[in-house]
N, CA and C of each residue as an Amber inpcrd file, in Angstrom:
protein
   522
-166.1320000   7.8150000 -40.8530000-166.4090000   6.8070000 -41.8590000
-165.2560000   5.7870000 -41.8730000-165.6100000   4.4790000 -41.9520000
-164.6070000   3.4240000 -41.9500000-163.9870000   3.2640000 -43.3320000
-162.6920000   2.9800000 -43.3310000-162.0100000   2.7220000 -44.5990000
-162.2690000   1.2720000 -45.0250000-161.9770000   1.0020000 -46.2750000
-162.1350000  -0.3490000 -46.8090000-161.3190000  -1.3530000 -45.9820000
-160.1000000  -0.9490000 -45.5930000-159.2390000  -1.8200000 -44.8080000
-159.8740000  -2.1400000 -43.4580000-160.4800000  -1.1690000 -42.8230000
-161.1250000  -1.4070000 -41.5360000-162.3160000  -2.3530000 -41.6820000
-163.0530000  -2.2330000 -42.7670000-164.2210000  -3.0830000 -42.9960000
-163.8050000  -4.5210000 -43.2820000-162.7930000  -4.7180000 -44.1230000
-162.4210000  -6.0440000 -44.5870000-161.2950000  -6.7030000 -43.8040000
-160.6260000  -5.9660000 -42.9260000-159.4060000  -6.4610000 -42.3000000
-159.5710000  -7.8470000 -41.6710000-160.5310000  -8.0070000 -40.7900000
-160.7260000  -9.2960000 -40.1050000-161.1360000 -10.3880000 -41.0770000
-162.0830000 -10.0890000 -41.9510000-162.5520000 -11.0870000 -42.9070000
-161.4420000 -11.4700000 -43.8790000-160.6530000 -10.4840000 -44.2830000
-159.5440000 -10.7470000 -45.1930000-158.5140000 -11.6690000 -44.5690000
-158.1560000 -11.4010000 -43.3170000-157.2080000 -12.2630000 -42.6030000
-157.7570000 -13.6780000 -42.4780000-159.0180000 -13.7780000 -42.1180000
-159.6520000 -15.0830000 -41.9340000-159.6960000 -15.8580000 -43.2510000
-160.0920000 -15.1970000 -44.3240000-160.1550000 -15.8480000 -45.6350000
-158.7720000 -16.2990000 -46.0910000-157.7760000 -15.4540000 -45.9500000
-156.4150000 -15.8230000 -46.3360000-155.8910000 -16.9870000 -45.4950000
-156.2290000 -17.0170000 -44.2080000-155.8130000 -18.1330000 -43.3550000
-156.4550000 -19.4290000 -43.8330000-157.7630000 -19.3940000 -44.1420000
-158.4470000 -20.6030000 -44.6330000-157.7810000 -21.1270000 -45.8960000
-157.5320000 -20.2380000 -46.8350000-157.0000000 -20.6800000 -48.1220000
-155.5390000 -21.1280000 -48.0270000-154.7490000 -20.5180000 -47.1730000
-153.3730000 -20.9970000 -47.0320000-153.3210000 -22.2910000 -46.2150000
-154.2980000 -22.5170000 -45.3730000-154.3610000 -23.7570000 -44.5950000
-154.8500000 -24.9250000 -45.4440000-155.9190000 -24.7040000 -46.2170000
-156.5550000 -25.7910000 -46.9760000-156.2220000 -25.7630000 -48.4700000
-155.6230000 -24.7030000 -48.9430000-155.1490000 -24.5050000 -50.3240000
-156.2430000 -24.3230000 -51.3640000-157.3100000 -25.1100000 -51.3010000
-158.4080000 -24.9670000 -52.2670000-159.7140000 -25.3320000 -51.5820000
-160.6770000 -24.4250000 -51.6710000-162.0190000 -24.6620000 -51.1540000
-163.0270000 -24.2630000 -52.2170000-164.1970000 -24.8280000 -52.1510000
-165.2640000 -24.4340000 -53.0640000-165.7100000 -23.0130000 -52.7120000
-166.0480000 -22.2470000 -53.7210000-166.5480000 -20.8860000 -53.5140000
-167.7350000 -20.9120000 -52.5490000-168.6340000 -21.8970000 -52.7390000
-169.8230000 -22.0140000 -51.8880000-169.4460000 -22.2540000 -50.4240000
-168.3520000 -22.9830000 -50.1940000-167.9140000 -23.2360000 -48.8210000
-167.4840000 -21.9430000 -48.1450000-166.7510000 -21.1330000 -48.8660000
-166.2950000 -19.8510000 -48.3140000-167.4990000 -18.9570000 -48.0260000
-168.4420000 -18.9350000 -48.9440000-169.6290000 -18.1060000 -48.7350000
-170.4310000 -18.5940000 -47.5260000-170.5370000 -19.8960000 -47.3660000
-171.2710000 -20.4420000 -46.2160000-170.5410000 -20.1040000 -44.9130000
-169.2290000 -20.1790000 -44.9300000-168.4470000 -19.8780000 -43.7290000
-168.6270000 -18.4220000 -43.2960000-168.7250000 -17.5280000 -44.2710000
-168.8410000 -16.0980000 -43.9680000-170.2830000 -15.6000000 -43.9750000
-171.2230000 -16.4430000 -44.3290000-172.6200000 -16.0270000 -44.3070000
-173.1070000 -15.3640000 -45.5810000-172.5610000 -15.7080000 -46.7340000
-172.9970000 -15.2350000 -48.0490000-173.3500000 -13.7390000 -48.0650000
-172.3910000 -12.9210000 -47.7070000-172.5820000 -11.4750000 -47.6710000
-172.0000000 -10.8350000 -48.9280000-172.6020000  -9.7810000 -49.3700000
-172.0820000  -9.0410000 -50.5290000-170.6780000  -8.5180000 -50.2520000
-170.4200000  -8.1430000 -48.9860000-169.0930000  -7.6180000 -48.6420000
-168.0180000  -8.6810000 -48.8380000-168.3270000  -9.9480000 -48.5950000
-167.3580000 -11.0290000 -48.7890000-167.1040000 -11.2300000 -50.2800000
-168.1530000 -11.1390000 -51.0720000-167.9790000 -11.2520000 -52.5250000
-167.0640000 -10.1390000 -53.0360000-167.2390000  -8.9500000 -52.5130000
-166.3790000  -7.8230000 -52.8940000-164.9470000  -8.0390000 -52.4250000
-164.8040000  -8.5690000 -51.2200000-163.4690000  -8.8660000 -50.6810000
-162.7690000  -9.9020000 -51.5620000-163.4760000 -10.9430000 -51.9580000
-162.8930000 -11.9810000 -52.8180000-162.4380000 -11.3680000 -54.1360000
-163.2870000 -10.5480000 -54.7350000-162.9350000  -9.8800000 -55.9940000
-161.6830000  -9.0370000 -55.8250000-161.6020000  -8.3080000 -54.7320000
-160.4460000  -7.4550000 -54.4600000-159.1740000  -8.2900000 -54.2720000
-159.2510000  -9.3650000 -53.5040000-158.0750000 -10.2080000 -53.2650000
-157.6260000 -10.9270000 -54.5410000-158.5650000 -11.2750000 -55.4060000
-158.2180000 -11.8930000 -56.6950000-157.4830000 -10.8660000 -57.5570000
-158.0050000  -9.6250000 -57.6220000-157.3560000  -8.5650000 -58.4150000
-155.9540000  -8.2660000 -57.9110000-155.7570000  -8.3480000 -56.5890000
-154.4430000  -8.0940000 -55.9980000-153.4820000  -9.2760000 -56.2070000
-154.0120000 -10.4180000 -56.6610000-153.1930000 -11.6020000 -56.8630000
-152.9030000 -12.3660000 -55.5820000-153.6500000 -12.0850000 -54.5200000
-153.4140000 -12.7570000 -53.2330000-154.1300000 -14.0880000 -53.1410000
-155.2010000 -14.2560000 -53.9210000-155.8900000 -15.5390000 -54.0230000
-156.2270000 -15.7750000 -55.4850000-156.6040000 -16.9980000 -55.8180000
-156.9220000 -17.3670000 -57.1920000-158.3330000 -17.9460000 -57.2160000
-159.1540000 -17.4530000 -58.1590000-160.5200000 -17.9400000 -58.3100000
-160.6070000 -18.7490000 -59.6040000-160.7160000 -20.0580000 -59.4660000
-160.8960000 -20.9470000 -60.6210000-162.3980000 -21.0600000 -60.8460000
-162.9350000 -20.1460000 -61.6360000-164.3910000 -20.0340000 -61.7960000
-165.0260000 -21.2840000 -62.3770000-164.3890000 -21.8930000 -63.3710000
-164.9720000 -23.0880000 -63.9940000-165.1140000 -24.2320000 -62.9950000
-164.1500000 -24.3760000 -62.1070000-164.1900000 -25.4390000 -61.1000000
-164.9290000 -24.9980000 -59.8350000-165.2310000 -23.6970000 -59.7380000
-165.9070000 -23.1760000 -58.5570000-165.0270000 -23.1820000 -57.3220000
-163.7170000 -22.9450000 -57.5140000-162.7610000 -23.0120000 -56.4130000
-162.1400000 -21.6540000 -56.0960000-161.8610000 -21.4490000 -54.8320000
-161.0040000 -20.3550000 -54.3800000-159.7430000 -21.0120000 -53.8470000
-158.5910000 -20.5290000 -54.2900000-157.3240000 -21.2060000 -53.9760000
-156.2670000 -20.2080000 -53.5320000-155.2490000 -20.7320000 -52.8730000
-154.1330000 -19.8780000 -52.4810000-153.1510000 -19.6830000 -53.6290000
-153.2680000 -20.4990000 -54.7000000-152.4080000 -20.3490000 -55.8710000
-153.0630000 -21.0300000 -57.0740000-152.6620000 -20.6610000 -58.2810000
-153.2070000 -21.3430000 -59.4680000-152.8690000 -22.8400000 -59.4770000
-151.7200000 -23.2040000 -58.9050000-151.3260000 -24.6120000 -58.8440000
-152.3060000 -25.4350000 -58.0170000-152.8180000 -24.8540000 -56.9430000
-153.7850000 -25.5640000 -56.0930000-155.0770000 -25.8480000 -56.8460000
-155.3990000 -25.0040000 -57.8100000-156.6220000 -25.2030000 -58.5990000
-156.4700000 -26.3440000 -59.6050000-155.2250000 -26.6280000 -60.0080000
-154.9840000 -27.6810000 -60.9910000-155.2470000 -29.0710000 -60.4340000
-155.0010000 -29.2560000 -59.1380000-155.1860000 -30.5610000 -58.5240000
-155.7260000 -30.3920000 -57.0990000-156.9830000 -29.9400000 -56.9600000
-157.5210000 -29.7130000 -55.6190000-157.6620000 -31.0310000 -54.8530000
-157.5130000 -30.9680000 -53.5570000-157.6150000 -32.1420000 -52.7030000
-159.0900000 -32.4300000 -52.4150000-159.6190000 -33.4300000 -53.0720000
-161.0330000 -33.8010000 -52.9290000-161.3760000 -34.1430000 -51.4820000
-160.4530000 -34.8050000 -50.7880000-160.6760000 -35.1770000 -49.3980000
-160.7950000 -33.9730000 -48.4770000-159.9560000 -32.9840000 -48.6960000
-160.0230000 -31.7610000 -47.8850000-161.3230000 -31.0210000 -48.1370000
-161.7240000 -30.9330000 -49.3880000-162.9820000 -30.2550000 -49.7170000
-164.1560000 -30.9880000 -49.0810000-164.1720000 -32.3160000 -49.1540000
-165.2430000 -33.1050000 -48.5350000-165.2370000 -32.9210000 -47.0140000
-164.0480000 -32.9420000 -46.3920000-163.9370000 -32.7570000 -44.9460000
-164.4400000 -31.3780000 -44.5310000-164.1820000 -30.3700000 -45.3540000
-164.6340000 -29.0140000 -45.0310000-166.1600000 -28.9270000 -45.0870000
-166.7900000 -29.6800000 -46.0130000-168.2610000 -29.7220000 -46.0430000
-168.7910000 -30.2870000 -44.7270000-168.1340000 -31.3410000 -44.2130000
-168.5490000 -31.9340000 -42.9400000-168.3860000 -30.9140000 -41.8170000
-167.2740000 -30.1940000 -41.8100000-167.0520000 -29.1510000 -40.8050000
-168.1660000 -28.1080000 -40.8490000-168.5110000 -27.6580000 -42.0420000
-169.5610000 -26.6480000 -42.1890000-170.9280000 -27.1640000 -41.7450000
-171.1090000 -28.4740000 -41.7970000-172.3790000 -29.0870000 -41.4270000
-172.4650000 -29.3780000 -39.9270000-171.3680000 -29.1870000 -39.2090000
-171.3250000 -29.5120000 -37.7860000-172.2480000 -28.5850000 -37.0170000
-173.0220000 -29.1540000 -36.0890000-174.0540000 -28.3780000 -35.4040000
-173.5550000 -27.5590000 -34.2210000-172.5560000 -28.0690000 -33.5080000
-172.0450000 -27.3440000 -32.3360000-171.1050000 -26.2310000 -32.7910000
-170.9500000 -25.1880000 -31.9740000-170.0160000 -24.1130000 -32.3290000
-168.5740000 -24.6200000 -32.3960000-167.8670000 -24.2180000 -33.4240000
-166.4860000 -24.6400000 -33.6330000-165.5570000 -23.5660000 -33.0790000
-164.6340000 -23.9930000 -32.2280000-163.7070000 -23.0720000 -31.5780000
-162.4880000 -22.8240000 -32.4610000-161.9550000 -23.9110000 -33.0490000
-160.7440000 -23.8160000 -33.8590000-160.7070000 -24.9940000 -34.8150000
-160.1440000 -24.7700000 -36.0100000-159.9590000 -25.8670000 -36.9600000
-158.6860000 -25.6350000 -37.7680000-158.0880000 -26.7490000 -38.1980000
-156.8780000 -26.6790000 -39.0090000-156.7360000 -27.9720000 -39.8090000
-155.8290000 -27.9680000 -40.7650000-155.6260000 -29.1460000 -41.6080000
-154.8450000 -30.2190000 -40.8420000-154.8730000 -31.4280000 -41.3870000
-154.1730000 -32.5440000 -40.7690000-153.2700000 -33.2430000 -41.7610000
-152.6790000 -34.3440000 -41.3220000-151.8110000 -35.1670000 -42.1630000
-152.5350000 -36.4620000 -42.4950000-152.2540000 -37.0060000 -43.6600000
-152.9010000 -38.2120000 -44.1510000-153.0340000 -39.2550000 -43.0560000
-154.1730000 -39.8440000 -42.9210000-155.4340000 -39.6780000 -43.6310000
-156.3590000 -38.6440000 -42.9840000-155.8890000 -38.0040000 -41.9140000
-156.6890000 -36.9640000 -41.2600000-156.6090000 -35.7070000 -42.1220000
-157.7460000 -35.2370000 -42.5810000-157.7720000 -34.0320000 -43.4120000
-157.9770000 -32.7690000 -42.5930000-158.6340000 -32.9180000 -41.4310000
-158.9990000 -31.7380000 -40.6750000-159.1050000 -32.0860000 -39.1900000
-158.5830000 -31.2090000 -38.3430000-158.7420000 -31.3010000 -36.8840000
-159.5960000 -30.1140000 -36.4690000-160.4910000 -30.3320000 -35.4890000
-161.2100000 -29.1780000 -34.9600000-161.6440000 -29.4230000 -33.5240000
-161.9240000 -28.3300000 -32.8410000-162.3780000 -28.3670000 -31.4620000
-163.7460000 -27.7130000 -31.3990000-164.6340000 -28.3470000 -30.6530000
-165.9620000 -27.8060000 -30.4220000-166.2860000 -28.0310000 -28.9550000
-166.5930000 -26.9530000 -28.2820000-166.8220000 -27.0070000 -26.8420000
-165.6070000 -27.6640000 -26.1950000-165.7690000 -28.7640000 -25.4650000
-164.6330000 -29.4130000 -24.7920000-164.2110000 -30.6870000 -25.4900000
-164.5200000 -30.8170000 -26.7610000-164.2370000 -32.0510000 -27.4820000
-163.3230000 -31.8010000 -28.6750000-162.4790000 -32.8050000 -28.9260000
-161.5670000 -32.7560000 -30.0680000-162.0780000 -33.7280000 -31.1270000
-162.0360000 -33.2800000 -32.3780000-162.5210000 -34.0920000 -33.4920000
-161.4600000 -34.1730000 -34.5870000-161.5310000 -35.2560000 -35.3440000
-160.7370000 -35.4160000 -36.5550000-161.7010000 -35.8130000 -37.6680000
-161.4410000 -35.2840000 -38.8460000-162.1870000 -35.7310000 -40.0200000
-161.1930000 -36.4440000 -40.9230000-161.4240000 -37.7260000 -41.1290000
-160.5760000 -38.5420000 -41.9860000-161.2450000 -38.6810000 -43.3440000
-160.4350000 -38.8900000 -44.3650000-160.9520000 -39.1430000 -45.7010000
-160.3580000 -40.4650000 -46.1810000-161.2310000 -41.3560000 -46.6430000
-160.7920000 -42.6680000 -47.1170000-161.1470000 -42.8040000 -48.5950000
-160.1460000 -42.6740000 -49.4710000-160.4150000 -42.8750000 -50.9050000
-160.7570000 -44.3440000 -51.1880000-161.4340000 -44.5850000 -52.2800000
-161.7380000 -45.9580000 -52.6890000-160.4520000 -46.7670000 -52.8010000
-160.5280000 -48.0050000 -52.3840000-159.4100000 -48.9530000 -52.4560000
-158.2300000 -48.5840000 -51.5490000-158.4240000 -47.6450000 -50.6220000
-157.3630000 -47.2590000 -49.6880000-157.7140000 -47.6270000 -48.2440000
-158.7340000 -48.4530000 -48.0630000-159.2050000 -48.7910000 -46.7210000
-158.1300000 -49.4950000 -45.8880000-157.4260000 -50.4610000 -46.4700000
-156.3960000 -51.2000000 -45.7390000-155.2590000 -50.2620000 -45.3250000
-154.8570000 -49.3970000 -46.2310000-153.7950000 -48.4370000 -45.9260000
-154.2100000 -47.5090000 -44.7830000-155.4130000 -46.9720000 -44.8560000
-155.8920000 -46.0560000 -43.8150000-155.9770000 -46.7890000 -42.4730000
-156.5100000 -48.0070000 -42.4720000-156.5680000 -48.7990000 -41.2430000
-155.1730000 -48.9700000 -40.6440000-154.2180000 -49.3260000 -41.4780000
-152.8400000 -49.5490000 -41.0250000-152.2370000 -48.2750000 -40.4320000
-152.3980000 -47.1660000 -41.1320000-151.8570000 -45.8870000 -40.6470000
-152.5140000 -45.4860000 -39.3270000-153.8320000 -45.6260000 -39.2470000
-154.5460000 -45.1890000 -38.0460000-154.2530000 -46.0830000 -36.8350000
-153.8790000 -47.3270000 -37.0520000-153.5110000 -48.2070000 -35.9250000
-152.2200000 -47.7260000 -35.2670000-151.3890000 -47.0160000 -36.0110000
-150.1330000 -46.5050000 -35.4530000-150.3100000 -45.1500000 -34.7580000
-151.5040000 -44.5840000 -34.8580000-151.7950000 -43.2900000 -34.2270000
-152.7560000 -43.5400000 -33.0680000-152.3450000 -43.2350000 -31.8360000
-153.2400000 -43.4940000 -30.7000000-154.5170000 -42.6530000 -30.7770000
-155.6140000 -43.2610000 -30.3710000-156.9150000 -42.5720000 -30.3430000
-157.0940000 -41.9860000 -28.9430000-156.5600000 -40.8310000 -28.7070000
-156.5380000 -40.1820000 -27.3960000-157.7630000 -39.2890000 -27.1860000
-158.8980000 -39.9080000 -26.9180000-160.1450000 -39.1780000 -26.6530000
-160.5370000 -38.2310000 -27.7740000-160.1850000 -38.5820000 -28.9920000
-160.5860000 -37.7840000 -30.1380000-161.7700000 -38.4910000 -30.8050000
-162.7390000 -37.7100000 -31.2230000-163.8920000 -38.2590000 -31.9320000
-163.6190000 -38.1600000 -33.4220000-163.8670000 -39.2270000 -34.1350000
-163.5380000 -39.2620000 -35.5560000-164.7920000 -39.2950000 -36.4180000
-164.7800000 -38.4360000 -37.4060000-165.7680000 -38.4590000 -38.4760000
-165.0230000 -38.9480000 -39.7050000-165.5240000 -39.9840000 -40.3500000
-164.8140000 -40.6070000 -41.4530000-165.5860000 -40.3940000 -42.7430000
-164.9730000 -39.6620000 -43.6680000-165.5970000 -39.3920000 -44.9670000
-165.2060000 -40.5110000 -45.9280000-166.2180000 -41.1140000 -46.5280000
-166.0320000 -42.2140000 -47.4680000-166.5400000 -41.8230000 -48.8440000
-166.0560000 -42.5140000 -49.8550000-166.5900000 -42.3270000 -51.2090000
-167.9700000 -42.9650000 -51.3110000-168.1280000 -44.1320000 -50.6570000
-169.4400000 -44.7720000 -50.5650000-169.5100000 -45.5340000 -49.2520000
-170.7050000 -45.7470000 -48.7490000-170.8850000 -46.3220000 -47.4210000
-170.3990000 -47.7670000 -47.3360000-170.2880000 -48.4810000 -48.4510000
-169.8070000 -49.8600000 -48.4330000-168.3620000 -49.9500000 -47.9160000
-167.6120000 -48.8780000 -48.0030000-166.2360000 -48.8750000 -47.5080000
-166.1680000 -49.0770000 -45.9950000-167.2050000 -48.6900000 -45.2740000
-167.2000000 -48.7660000 -43.8070000-166.9520000 -50.1910000 -43.3260000
-167.4840000 -51.1810000 -44.0260000-167.3110000 -52.5810000 -43.6290000
-165.8510000 -53.0300000 -43.7230000-165.0370000 -52.3240000 -44.4790000
-163.6290000 -52.6790000 -44.6620000-162.7130000 -51.9940000 -43.6470000
-163.2900000 -51.1840000 -42.7510000-162.4960000 -50.4020000 -41.7980000
-162.7050000 -50.8860000 -40.3710000-161.6520000 -50.8070000 -39.5670000
-161.7500000 -51.1500000 -38.1420000-161.1040000 -50.0430000 -37.3130000
-161.5680000 -48.8350000 -37.4960000-161.0090000 -47.6660000 -36.8260000
-161.6200000 -47.4860000 -35.4400000-160.8240000 -46.9940000 -34.5080000
-161.3080000 -46.6840000 -33.1660000-161.8420000 -45.2550000 -33.1180000
-162.7720000 -45.0080000 -32.2060000-163.2510000 -43.6590000 -31.9300000
-164.1040000 -43.0340000 -33.0130000-164.7180000 -43.8420000 -33.8770000
-165.5190000 -43.2870000 -34.9670000-166.8950000 -42.8680000 -34.4460000
-167.1760000 -41.6000000 -34.5640000-168.4780000 -41.0570000 -34.1880000
-169.5050000 -41.3650000 -35.2800000-169.0790000 -41.1790000 -36.5440000
-169.9770000 -41.4390000 -37.6720000-169.1730000 -41.5520000 -38.9600000
-169.7500000 -42.2670000 -39.8950000-169.2270000 -42.3060000 -41.2570000
-170.0490000 -41.3090000 -42.0570000-169.4170000 -40.6620000 -43.0390000
-170.0810000 -39.6320000 -43.8350000-169.8060000 -39.8840000 -45.3110000
-170.7770000 -39.5510000 -46.1220000-170.5990000 -39.5410000 -47.5670000
-171.0410000 -38.1630000 -48.0340000-170.1700000 -37.4960000 -48.7840000
-170.4380000 -36.1410000 -49.2600000-170.6560000 -36.2100000 -50.7690000
-171.7950000 -35.6870000 -51.2340000-172.0260000 -35.6990000 -52.6800000
-171.4160000 -34.4570000 -53.3250000-171.4990000 -34.3830000 -54.6410000
-170.8560000 -33.2900000 -55.3810000-171.4130000 -31.9120000 -55.0440000
-172.6410000 -31.8560000 -54.5340000-173.2290000 -30.5560000 -54.1840000
-172.8640000 -30.1180000 -52.7710000-172.1470000 -30.9950000 -52.0310000
-171.7540000 -30.6460000 -50.6720000-172.7190000 -31.1530000 -49.6130000
-173.7280000 -31.9000000 -50.0160000-174.6720000 -32.4650000 -49.0600000
-174.0160000 -33.6500000 -48.3520000-174.1310000 -33.6770000 -47.0210000
-173.4780000 -34.7130000 -46.2160000-174.5280000 -35.6860000 -45.6900000
-174.2840000 -36.9840000 -45.8920000-175.1220000 -38.0440000 -45.3150000
-174.3100000 -38.7230000 -44.2320000-174.9350000 -38.9450000 -43.0630000
-174.2490000 -39.5490000 -41.9280000-174.7850000 -40.9430000 -41.6710000
-173.8580000 -41.8180000 -41.2650000-174.2080000 -43.1890000 -40.9290000
-173.5620000 -43.5050000 -39.5960000-174.3180000 -44.1000000 -38.6800000
-173.8070000 -44.4110000 -37.3530000-172.7030000 -45.4380000 -37.3770000
-172.0370000 -45.5410000 -36.2810000-170.9370000 -46.4980000 -36.1130000
-171.4790000 -47.9090000 -36.2960000-170.7080000 -48.7650000 -36.9930000
-171.1040000 -50.1700000 -37.1970000-171.3020000 -50.8580000 -35.8680000
C-alpha cells in the first residue's frame, strides 16, 4: 500500500513550484493544471494546514504567502490563463520580468506572454524595443483590444483579452 507521501510527492512538488514561481494563482487555474482531481483538493488542504501555502478563499487564490494574497499580480494570473488555454503540449514554463509575465516552450518553439496594463502601452513598447526578438513568439495580454493599436511590438502571434472568469479571446496580429 502506498503512503500519502508517495501518492502526493510529485503533485506536491509541482504545486509548490508553481506557487513559488508565480506567487498567486486562482484556485481554478491550479485545478485545471492538475485535472480537477479530488486528490489535488486533499493535497491543497494538507499543504494549507501545514502552512506551506495560503488559500485566500474569498479571492479564490492559492498563494505562496499571505502577503501574495494581499496584492496578487493580475498580469501573471491573466498570463497563466493564456498558458492553460494553449493547445500544443507545454514542455516548460516559468515567470518573466516586466513586461513579460511568463516564458514557455512548446515543441520546438519559444513563447513569451506579455501583459500590458491600461495606459502603459508606450512604456511597454519602449521596454520591448530594448529587448531583441530572437525567434520568440509573443502573446500579448491586454485589458481591452483597443490597446493593440497603440503598440508596435515585434513577433506578436496574437493579442489576448482575458475576462474575470478566465475566458481568453484572441485577436490576430494587426
